[in-house]
Every structure is written in C-alpha cells, then in structure tokens.
C-alpha positions as CSV (number, residue, x, y, z in Angstrom):
1,X,-14.1,4.3,8.2
2,X,-17.1,5.7,6.5
3,X,-15.7,7.1,3.3
4,X,-13.7,5.4,0.6
5,X,-10.0,5.5,1.6
6,X,-7.7,7.7,-0.5
7,X,-4.4,6.0,-1.3
8,X,-1.3,6.9,-3.2
9,X,-1.3,5.9,-6.9
10,X,0.4,2.6,-7.8
11,X,2.8,2.5,-10.7
12,X,3.3,-1.2,-11.1
13,X,1.3,-4.0,-12.5
14,X,2.4,-7.1,-10.5
15,X,1.5,-10.6,-11.3
16,X,-0.6,-11.5,-8.2
17,X,0.8,-15.1,-7.6
18,X,4.4,-14.0,-7.7
19,X,3.8,-10.8,-5.7
20,X,2.0,-12.7,-3.0
21,X,4.9,-15.2,-3.0
22,X,7.3,-12.3,-2.4
23,X,5.3,-11.5,0.8
24,X,5.7,-15.1,2.0
25,X,9.4,-15.1,1.1
26,X,9.9,-11.8,3.0
27,X,8.2,-13.1,6.1
28,X,10.2,-16.4,5.9
29,X,13.5,-14.4,5.8
30,X,12.4,-12.3,8.8
31,X,11.5,-15.4,10.8
32,X,14.7,-17.3,9.8
33,X,17.3,-14.6,9.9
34,X,15.8,-11.7,11.8
35,X,16.4,-9.4,8.8
36,X,14.0,-6.8,7.4
37,X,11.9,-7.3,4.3
38,X,13.8,-7.3,1.0
39,X,15.9,-4.1,0.5
40,X,15.1,-4.2,-3.2
41,X,12.9,-6.5,-5.3
42,X,12.2,-7.1,-8.9
43,X,9.1,-9.2,-9.2
44,X,8.1,-10.6,-12.6
45,X,5.8,-13.4,-13.8
46,X,8.6,-15.8,-14.9
47,X,11.4,-15.1,-12.5
48,X,12.0,-12.6,-9.7
49,X,14.7,-11.5,-7.4
50,X,15.0,-10.0,-3.9
51,X,18.0,-8.6,-2.1
52,X,18.3,-9.0,1.7
53,X,20.8,-7.5,4.1
54,X,22.3,-10.4,6.0
55,X,25.4,-10.8,8.2
56,X,26.4,-14.0,6.4
57,X,25.7,-16.1,3.4
58,X,22.9,-18.7,4.0
59,X,24.1,-22.3,4.0
60,X,22.8,-24.8,1.5
61,X,20.6,-26.3,4.2
62,X,19.1,-22.8,5.1
63,X,18.4,-22.2,1.4
64,X,16.5,-25.5,1.2
65,X,14.6,-24.6,4.4
66,X,13.6,-21.2,3.0
67,X,12.1,-23.0,-0.1
68,X,10.4,-25.6,2.1
69,X,8.8,-22.9,4.4
70,X,7.6,-20.8,1.5
71,X,6.0,-23.8,-0.1
72,X,4.4,-24.9,3.2
73,X,2.7,-21.5,3.4
74,X,1.6,-21.7,-0.2
75,X,0.2,-25.2,0.4
76,X,-1.6,-24.1,3.6
77,X,-4.1,-22.2,1.4
78,X,-3.9,-19.1,3.6
79,X,-6.5,-16.4,3.0
80,X,-5.1,-13.1,1.7
81,X,-7.1,-10.1,3.1
82,X,-6.9,-6.4,2.8
83,X,-7.5,-3.9,5.6
84,X,-7.6,-0.1,5.3
85,X,-6.2,1.4,8.5
86,X,-5.2,4.8,9.8
87,X,-1.4,5.2,9.8
88,X,-1.2,5.1,13.6
89,X,-3.1,1.8,13.8
90,X,-1.2,0.3,10.8
91,X,2.1,1.1,12.5
92,X,1.2,-1.2,15.4
93,X,1.1,-4.3,13.1
94,X,3.4,-3.5,10.1
95,X,6.7,-1.8,9.4
96,X,5.8,1.5,7.7
97,X,9.4,2.7,7.3
98,X,9.4,2.2,3.5
99,X,6.3,4.3,2.9
100,X,6.9,7.4,0.9
101,X,6.9,10.7,2.9
102,X,3.8,11.8,1.1
103,X,1.8,8.6,1.7
104,X,-1.8,9.0,2.6
105,X,-3.1,8.9,6.2
106,X,-4.9,5.7,5.2
107,X,-2.7,2.6,4.8
108,X,-3.6,-0.6,3.0
109,X,-2.4,-3.6,5.0
110,X,-2.2,-6.9,3.2
111,X,-2.4,-10.0,5.3
112,X,-1.4,-13.5,4.2
113,X,-3.3,-15.5,6.8
114,X,-1.5,-15.2,10.1
115,X,1.9,-15.6,8.3
116,X,2.5,-12.0,7.1
117,X,1.1,-8.5,7.4
118,X,2.6,-5.5,5.5
119,X,1.7,-2.2,3.9
120,X,1.2,-2.8,0.2
121,X,-0.8,-1.4,-2.6
122,X,0.0,-4.2,-5.1
123,X,-2.1,-7.0,-6.6
124,X,-2.5,-10.3,-4.7
125,X,-4.3,-13.6,-5.0
126,X,-7.3,-14.3,-2.8
127,X,-5.6,-17.3,-1.1
128,X,-2.2,-18.9,-1.3
129,X,-3.7,-22.1,-2.7
130,X,-4.3,-20.2,-5.9
131,X,-0.5,-19.9,-6.3
132,X,0.0,-23.6,-6.4
133,X,-3.1,-24.1,-8.6
134,X,-2.1,-21.6,-11.2
135,X,1.7,-21.5,-11.2
136,X,3.0,-24.4,-9.1
137,X,5.5,-24.0,-6.3
138,X,8.4,-21.8,-5.3
139,X,11.9,-22.7,-6.1
140,X,15.2,-20.8,-5.7
141,X,16.8,-20.6,-9.2
142,X,20.1,-19.1,-7.9
143,X,21.6,-17.0,-5.2
144,X,24.8,-15.1,-4.4
145,X,26.4,-13.2,-1.6
146,X,28.2,-9.9,-1.9
147,X,29.3,-7.7,0.9
148,X,26.3,-8.1,3.2
149,X,23.7,-8.6,0.5
150,X,22.2,-11.9,-0.3
151,X,20.5,-11.9,-3.7
152,X,18.0,-14.7,-4.3
153,X,16.4,-15.4,-7.7
154,X,13.2,-17.5,-7.7
155,X,10.4,-18.7,-9.8
156,X,7.1,-20.5,-9.6
157,X,6.8,-23.7,-11.6
158,X,4.7,-26.8,-11.8
C-alpha cells in the first residue's frame, strides 16, 4: 500500500499491557474451548472482565490452565506487530465479523507473535515481555457462570 491507510476513529484509550493481555486471553479461550473471542469486554488498568459464550462452566483445573497459558505467552516475550491489510486479505487471517458495517476497506491487524491475530485499532505493547516487566502477571480474580455466559475478571499484578 502506497498511501497512508484510512481507518475508522477509535473512541477508547486502552492501557496497552492490559489490552494486549486481553488478546492473549481471547486466543487462549479459543484454543481451549473452541469459542469465539469475548462477546463483551471491559478492559481497565487495574481490573478487567470478559464474557465468553461457553456450553459449560470451566472447571477449577481449566481456570488454572487458562491463567498458566496466558502467563506462558506473556513470559515468551512475543513481538506485537501491526499490519494494514485490505479487508479481503485480512479476512483470510482474522475474524472480521465484529467490524462495524462502515469500517474502512483497510483493516488493522494486530499480531501477538504467532499466538494471536485479530482486527483491532487499540493500543498495545511492543512485546509481551513488557507486560511482565511493567505490570506483572495475569491472574483470574473471580469468575461466574450464568446461562451460557462465563464472565471472568482478571488483573495484572507483580
């Protein structure tokens, strides 16, 4: 692409370590449960939450495994990169179903190493090692299950 990509405006001001952690958590949920990315998310600096559509409540062992895998990705110091792709090309590597109908033809794809790729216009760290360095590690604060929705609350702490 020769010209500067034109993207939709972004109305959020994410905290990059927590927002990048959300990407890792989403991919971990996809890998472990075959579900989609979070149906809804509220990402804040101190504590965040995501809602996932699941067929059953994760066991205590699965909850511990989620945290272990997220921290493993953080500790792997994976590079976080950004690509600007035409919508058609982006659709071959990322789910674009959550894009607004008026989204631009150019899509910003954020990659967390070879762990995750998704369309996103938010702020991220340059590598997952920065998360551990600045904020510590991922932990699940609480979680609950209601009628097909698993809500997980999490934080980063040293």
